N, C-alpha and C positions, 0 to 999 in steps of 0.2 A: 204400763200395764193396762190402764183403763181403756186405752185405744183398741186393744185386742179383745176386749170383753164383749159378749153378746149383749145387745140392748133389750130391755124389757120396758113396756109401758106401765103407767100407774095402774091400769086396769088388769094387766097381767100379774103385777105384783100383788094386787088386792085378792086375787084368787088363791094365793099361797098363804092363807090366813090361819091354817090349822083346822079349818072347817070344810072348805070346798075341795081341797086336794090334800094329799098326804104331806106335801112339802110345807114347811113353815119358813117363810122368808121375811126379812126386814131390810129396809134400806137406811143407810147412814151416809151423808155427804156424797150422794150419787152412786154409791156402791151397794149392791144387793148381796146380803149374806144369808146363808142357809143355817137356820138355828134349830132345825128339826131334831137333832140329836140331844139338844139341851133339855134336861128335865125342868128347867126354869121357864121354858116356853110351852108347857103342857097345854095342848089344845089351842095354841096360838095366843095365849095370854100370859103376860109376865107382869105381875103386880097390876098396876093400872094401865099398862101398855098393851096394845093389840098388834099382832103380826099382820103382814100384808100391807104395810104402809111405810112411809118415810118417817123415821124417828129422829131425824136430825135436830129438830127444834125441841124435842122432849129430853134430850140427853142432859142439858144443864140441871134438870130436876132429879137426875138419877144419882144414886150414892156411889157410882163408879165413874171412871173416865172412859174415853173412847178406846183405850187399850184392850178393853173387853172384846172388841171385834176381832182381834188377832186370833182368838180361839176358834173362829168359825170359817167355813169355806166360803170363798167368793164365788157367786154364780153368774154375776153379770153387773151391768150398770143400768141405772135408771134413765130412761129416755127423757130428755128435756122436752117438755111440752111447750108448744108455742108456735 
């Protein structure tokens, strides 16, 4: 599945932070999710987490597991920089 997804750079992801564009995106383990429809991501903020970035390393501190991402649409994959 990941091979067929459109790639987005970190800077493209950062624009979908709930402030610069209407879309609210987050990345987790290289996959970008659209969380725009979630009231928990109002204006790009979810508790102490901000949209428009890779939240892979922040999940261990969350009170939920990665299964929460199944609720959201996949929009693409995060381009590996380097």
